Residue frames relative to the residue before (quaternion, step in Angstrom):
aa qw qx qy qz dx dy dz
M 1.0000 0.0000 0.0000 0.0000 0.00 0.00 0.00
V 0.3598 -0.7381 0.5401 0.1845 3.58 -0.92 0.97
N 0.4081 -0.6914 0.5425 0.2471 3.56 -0.98 0.90
E 0.2301 -0.8101 0.5316 0.0902 3.58 -0.59 1.17
N 0.4762 0.6820 -0.4402 0.3381 3.62 1.23 0.05
I 0.0990 -0.7655 0.6323 0.0661 3.54 -1.14 0.72
D 0.4867 -0.6646 0.4938 0.2785 3.55 -1.16 0.65
I 0.2068 -0.8147 0.5307 0.1087 3.58 -0.04 1.27
A 0.5793 0.5814 -0.3858 0.4214 3.60 1.07 -0.61
M 0.6946 0.4546 -0.2832 0.4802 3.60 0.88 -0.86
I 0.6162 0.5317 -0.3549 0.4600 3.60 1.00 -0.71
L 0.6818 0.4838 -0.2859 0.4684 3.59 0.87 -0.96
S 0.6663 0.5044 -0.2956 0.4628 3.57 0.93 -0.92
N 0.6656 0.4976 -0.3030 0.4664 3.59 0.90 -0.88
T 0.6491 0.5031 -0.3150 0.4757 3.58 1.00 -0.80
A 0.6202 0.5238 -0.3356 0.4778 3.58 1.02 -0.77
G 0.6457 0.5257 -0.3126 0.4572 3.59 1.00 -0.82
K 0.6521 0.5053 -0.3138 0.4701 3.59 0.94 -0.86
L 0.6709 0.4867 -0.2957 0.4749 3.57 0.96 -0.84
L 0.6341 0.5194 -0.3333 0.4659 3.58 1.00 -0.77
S 0.6034 0.5461 -0.3410 0.4705 3.58 1.12 -0.66
Q 0.6357 0.5107 -0.3212 0.4815 3.60 1.04 -0.77
A 0.6396 0.5114 -0.3228 0.4746 3.59 1.01 -0.81
Y 0.6160 0.5470 -0.3359 0.4566 3.59 1.07 -0.73
I 0.6416 0.5127 -0.3130 0.4769 3.58 0.96 -0.86
L 0.6577 0.4978 -0.3059 0.4754 3.58 0.93 -0.89
H 0.6184 0.5521 -0.3287 0.4526 3.56 1.02 -0.83
K 0.6736 0.4764 -0.2899 0.4851 3.59 0.92 -0.89
Q 0.6407 0.5204 -0.3268 0.4603 3.60 1.00 -0.80
M 0.6388 0.5313 -0.3305 0.4477 3.58 1.00 -0.80
S 0.6441 0.5276 -0.3330 0.4426 3.59 1.02 -0.71
E 0.7040 0.4239 -0.2491 0.5126 3.57 1.25 -0.39
T 0.6335 0.5199 -0.3116 0.4810 3.59 1.33 0.01
A 0.5699 -0.6111 0.4286 0.3437 3.56 -1.03 0.81
L 0.4780 -0.6670 0.5039 0.2696 3.53 -0.87 1.08
N 0.8240 0.2046 -0.1947 0.4912 3.58 -1.06 0.85
S 0.4847 0.6261 -0.4661 0.3947 3.61 1.18 0.29
K 0.6533 -0.5048 0.3865 0.4111 3.56 -1.24 0.35
D 0.6432 0.5295 -0.3205 0.4507 3.60 0.97 -0.86
Y 0.6328 0.5349 -0.3296 0.4526 3.57 0.99 -0.84
F 0.6905 0.4795 -0.2871 0.4592 3.59 0.84 -0.92
L 0.6258 0.5185 -0.3375 0.4750 3.59 1.08 -0.64
L 0.6476 0.5051 -0.3103 0.4788 3.59 0.97 -0.85
R 0.6628 0.5150 -0.3005 0.4529 3.57 0.94 -0.91
A 0.6384 0.5221 -0.3268 0.4616 3.60 0.98 -0.82
K 0.6629 0.4899 -0.3032 0.4782 3.59 0.95 -0.85
E 0.6213 0.5394 -0.3389 0.4563 3.61 0.99 -0.82
R 0.6541 0.5165 -0.3143 0.4544 3.61 0.89 -0.89
E 0.6565 0.5209 -0.3059 0.4518 3.55 0.90 -0.97
I 0.6720 0.4884 -0.2934 0.4731 3.57 0.88 -0.94
C 0.6510 0.5321 -0.3202 0.4364 3.59 0.92 -0.87
I 0.6218 0.5272 -0.3399 0.4689 3.59 1.02 -0.74
E 0.6484 0.5099 -0.3142 0.4698 3.59 0.97 -0.83
V 0.6255 0.5432 -0.3339 0.4496 3.60 0.99 -0.84
V 0.6448 0.5356 -0.3249 0.4380 3.58 0.87 -0.97
I 0.6898 0.4845 -0.2818 0.4583 3.59 0.83 -0.98
L 0.7006 0.4792 -0.2779 0.4498 3.59 0.80 -0.99
F 0.6745 0.4968 -0.3139 0.4469 3.58 0.88 -0.88
Q 0.6596 0.4948 -0.3186 0.4674 3.58 0.91 -0.84
A 0.6274 0.5287 -0.3397 0.4598 3.60 0.99 -0.74
S 0.6358 0.5112 -0.3383 0.4690 3.61 1.04 -0.70
M 0.6524 0.5017 -0.3192 0.4698 3.59 0.98 -0.80
E 0.6125 0.5455 -0.3406 0.4597 3.60 1.07 -0.71
A 0.6631 0.4978 -0.3062 0.4677 3.59 0.92 -0.88
M 0.6501 0.5250 -0.3208 0.4458 3.59 0.97 -0.84
I 0.7068 0.4600 -0.2860 0.4549 3.58 0.74 -0.99
N 0.6432 0.5237 -0.3310 0.4500 3.60 0.97 -0.75
E 0.6300 0.5365 -0.3218 0.4601 3.56 1.00 -0.82
E 0.7226 0.4491 -0.2593 0.4571 3.56 0.78 -1.00
I 0.6216 0.5270 -0.3545 0.4585 3.62 0.98 -0.70
T 0.6694 0.5065 -0.2912 0.4588 3.57 1.01 -0.79
N 0.8323 0.3026 -0.1034 0.4529 3.59 0.86 -0.94
E 0.6762 0.5245 -0.2950 0.4250 3.61 1.11 -0.49
K 0.4613 -0.7053 0.4750 0.2531 3.57 -0.71 1.13
K 0.6372 0.5498 -0.3294 0.4280 3.60 1.01 -0.76
L 0.7279 0.4005 -0.2231 0.5100 3.60 1.24 -0.36
R 0.2469 0.7994 -0.5114 0.1963 3.61 1.21 0.44
S 0.6358 0.5392 -0.3375 0.4372 3.60 0.98 -0.81
V 0.6452 0.5022 -0.3179 0.4800 3.59 1.05 -0.71
Q 0.6331 0.5232 -0.3249 0.4689 3.58 1.00 -0.82
K 0.6587 0.5059 -0.3110 0.4620 3.61 0.93 -0.87
E 0.6433 0.5094 -0.3206 0.4732 3.59 0.98 -0.78
S 0.6328 0.5258 -0.3207 0.4693 3.56 1.01 -0.78
E 0.6611 0.4968 -0.2988 0.4763 3.59 0.96 -0.88
R 0.6367 0.5317 -0.3242 0.4546 3.58 0.98 -0.84
L 0.6969 0.4698 -0.2708 0.4693 3.56 0.90 -0.91
S 0.6105 0.5771 -0.3602 0.4056 3.58 1.07 -0.63
N 0.5839 0.5666 -0.3738 0.4452 3.59 1.21 -0.34
K 0.7384 0.3826 -0.2099 0.5142 3.59 1.12 -0.67
F 0.7972 0.1715 -0.0419 0.5773 3.54 0.90 -0.99
K 0.6948 -0.3700 0.3212 0.5265 3.55 -0.95 -0.85
V 0.7081 -0.3353 0.2960 0.5465 3.57 0.11 -1.32
L 0.6797 -0.4189 0.3742 0.4716 3.53 -1.30 -0.07
S 0.4851 -0.6507 0.4911 0.3164 3.56 -1.05 0.69
F 0.6890 -0.4527 0.3722 0.4264 3.54 -1.30 0.33
K 0.6679 0.5138 -0.2864 0.4559 3.55 0.86 -1.03
N 0.7008 0.4705 -0.2767 0.4593 3.60 0.82 -0.96
K 0.5979 0.5578 -0.3637 0.4462 3.60 1.04 -0.69
W 0.6935 0.4642 -0.2810 0.4739 3.56 0.85 -0.94
Q 0.6734 0.5012 -0.3088 0.4472 3.59 0.85 -0.91
L 0.6804 0.4768 -0.2940 0.4726 3.60 0.89 -0.87
S 0.6316 0.5251 -0.3309 0.4645 3.57 1.06 -0.70
F 0.6437 0.5008 -0.3254 0.4785 3.59 0.94 -0.79
K 0.6456 0.5099 -0.3174 0.4717 3.58 1.02 -0.80
A 0.6593 0.5172 -0.3069 0.4513 3.60 0.90 -0.91
L 0.7187 0.4218 -0.2357 0.5001 3.57 1.10 -0.69
A 0.3500 -0.7654 0.4681 0.2693 3.60 1.32 -0.02
I 0.1576 0.8077 -0.5419 0.1708 3.54 0.87 1.02
S 0.5779 -0.6438 0.3937 0.3107 3.57 -0.95 0.97
S 0.6311 -0.5621 0.3856 0.3703 3.55 -1.20 0.58
K 0.5929 0.5585 -0.3723 0.4449 3.61 1.07 -0.63
E 0.7136 0.4355 -0.2527 0.4871 3.57 0.91 -0.93
V 0.5796 0.5526 -0.3733 0.4683 3.59 1.14 -0.56
N 0.5770 0.6029 -0.3612 0.4160 3.57 1.13 -0.68
Y 0.6131 0.5338 -0.3471 0.4677 3.63 1.05 -0.73
L 0.6614 0.5010 -0.3003 0.4706 3.55 0.94 -0.91
E 0.6688 0.5052 -0.3091 0.4494 3.60 0.84 -0.93
K 0.6364 0.5043 -0.3272 0.4833 3.59 1.02 -0.75
Y 0.6480 0.5023 -0.3289 0.4687 3.59 0.97 -0.80
L 0.6656 0.5087 -0.3179 0.4441 3.60 0.90 -0.83
L 0.6058 0.5182 -0.3548 0.4885 3.61 1.10 -0.55
F 0.6188 0.5313 -0.3159 0.4848 3.55 1.07 -0.82
Y 0.6320 0.5517 -0.3058 0.4502 3.56 0.94 -0.99
I 0.6860 0.4764 -0.2815 0.4723 3.58 0.87 -0.96
K 0.7092 0.4779 -0.2572 0.4500 3.57 0.93 -0.91
F 0.8076 0.3091 -0.1284 0.4855 3.59 0.96 -0.86
R 0.7489 0.4154 -0.2397 0.4573 3.60 0.75 -0.97
V 0.6487 0.5448 -0.3295 0.4169 3.60 0.85 -0.94
P 0.6866 0.4778 -0.3217 0.4435 3.67 0.78 -0.81
I 0.6419 0.5131 -0.3296 0.4649 3.59 1.18 -0.48
T 0.8046 0.3314 -0.1645 0.4645 3.57 0.66 -1.07
H 0.7327 0.2602 -0.2046 0.5946 3.58 1.27 -0.20
A 0.0670 0.8724 -0.4793 0.0684 3.50 1.04 0.94
K 0.3328 -0.7188 0.5808 0.1878 3.52 -1.09 0.84
S 0.7631 0.1275 -0.0553 0.6311 3.53 1.36 -0.23
R 0.5959 -0.5552 0.4202 0.4001 3.57 -1.23 0.13
Y 0.7233 0.4273 -0.2228 0.4946 3.58 1.22 -0.36
V 0.0878 -0.7633 0.6383 0.0475 3.55 -1.11 0.79
N 0.5941 -0.5474 0.4443 0.3873 3.55 -1.28 0.34
A 0.2381 -0.8244 0.5023 0.1064 3.55 -0.12 1.30
E 0.4978 0.6755 -0.4232 0.3417 3.60 1.19 -0.39
L 0.6470 0.5454 -0.3118 0.4321 3.58 1.06 -0.76
F 0.6828 0.5111 -0.2777 0.4421 3.57 1.09 -0.74
N 0.3178 0.7069 -0.5674 0.2782 3.53 0.01 1.35
F 0.7203 -0.4726 0.2878 0.4183 3.54 -1.22 0.47
L 0.6827 0.5148 -0.3141 0.4126 3.60 0.74 -1.00
N 0.6720 0.4863 -0.2999 0.4712 3.61 0.91 -0.85
I 0.7017 0.4637 -0.2744 0.4661 3.56 0.85 -0.95
Y 0.6004 0.5500 -0.3488 0.4640 3.59 1.03 -0.75
D 0.6563 0.5194 -0.3026 0.4560 3.57 0.89 -0.96
G 0.6773 0.4986 -0.2894 0.4571 3.58 0.90 -0.93
V 0.6709 0.4857 -0.2933 0.4775 3.57 0.90 -0.93
K 0.6298 0.5295 -0.3427 0.4534 3.61 0.96 -0.79
N 0.6701 0.4788 -0.3073 0.4767 3.61 0.86 -0.87
G 0.6326 0.5239 -0.3283 0.4665 3.59 1.01 -0.76
Y 0.6802 0.4848 -0.2928 0.4654 3.56 0.92 -0.88
L 0.6372 0.5054 -0.3345 0.4761 3.60 1.03 -0.72
A 0.6136 0.5200 -0.3434 0.4849 3.61 1.13 -0.60
I 0.6282 0.5224 -0.3248 0.4764 3.60 1.00 -0.83
E 0.6458 0.5313 -0.3136 0.4498 3.57 0.92 -0.93
A 0.6649 0.4878 -0.3008 0.4791 3.61 0.91 -0.90
F 0.6281 0.5599 -0.3197 0.4357 3.57 0.97 -0.92
Y 0.7303 0.4237 -0.2454 0.4765 3.58 0.74 -1.02
R 0.5928 0.5496 -0.3727 0.4557 3.58 1.09 -0.58
H 0.6926 0.4606 -0.2762 0.4816 3.61 0.96 -0.82
L 0.6287 0.4783 -0.3384 0.5113 3.58 1.23 -0.30
E 0.3669 -0.7459 0.4581 0.3149 3.55 1.38 -0.17
K 0.4710 0.6027 -0.4684 0.4422 3.51 1.03 0.95
H 0.0224 -0.8367 0.5451 -0.0480 3.51 0.27 1.33
S 0.1670 0.7687 -0.5964 0.1601 3.53 -0.64 1.16
F 0.5418 -0.6202 0.4505 0.3446 3.56 -1.02 0.75
E 0.5862 0.6023 -0.3649 0.4007 3.61 1.13 -0.56
H 0.7301 0.4177 -0.2276 0.4905 3.58 1.18 -0.53
R 0.5724 0.5893 -0.3810 0.4242 3.60 1.20 0.37
W 0.5295 -0.6570 0.4420 0.3043 3.56 -0.87 1.00
K 0.6662 0.5164 -0.3251 0.4289 3.62 0.81 -0.93
E 0.6539 0.5027 -0.3115 0.4719 3.58 1.01 -0.77
F 0.6339 0.5251 -0.3175 0.4707 3.56 1.01 -0.87
A 0.6694 0.4987 -0.2984 0.4628 3.59 0.88 -0.96
K 0.6583 0.5121 -0.3041 0.4603 3.58 0.93 -0.90
K 0.6784 0.4981 -0.2802 0.4618 3.57 0.87 -1.02
S 0.7350 0.4089 -0.2123 0.4975 3.57 1.10 -0.75
S 0.4068 -0.7311 0.4507 0.3111 3.60 1.31 0.07
L 0.4082 0.6881 -0.4776 0.3630 3.54 0.96 1.03
P 0.5381 -0.5790 0.4678 0.3955 3.59 -1.15 0.39
E 0.4650 -0.6607 0.5046 0.3044 3.59 -1.14 0.59
């Protein structure tokens, strides 16, 4: 029997990386284009659109990763139990709480927790307004390559720390490999 399962976390993460690479190219092109020109505004509009897609795809990949590990990893049983306890009253643990409790359960260092905290601030500032929109419009000024690159890098460094503490060492979970594969600066 053939296993029909596919790793959606890697598909989403890889796609986010490819799109972020496109935003990087646009970012470089904009630096060579006259400010306030028609070409500049077209490049900027495309960069914003791509950046919004990156935010959604990357966060969805992180959601798949944390859910998988909470369900299957013995070191995260306390997080799974807390999630089950809360599901009786509410829905489930939030994305933010899953990551924070998992880092706590794994006793991850404060330096590495800092990557997660920076990513969670990014998540609140960029992802929440898109997927829990109060309107059809968001402040597009924030959505540029530099902001999104920073957020994704912190998220990936948090993922790297998470998997290292689970003792699941894989090139797929390393920021340098992700950046290289996606043609991004380290």
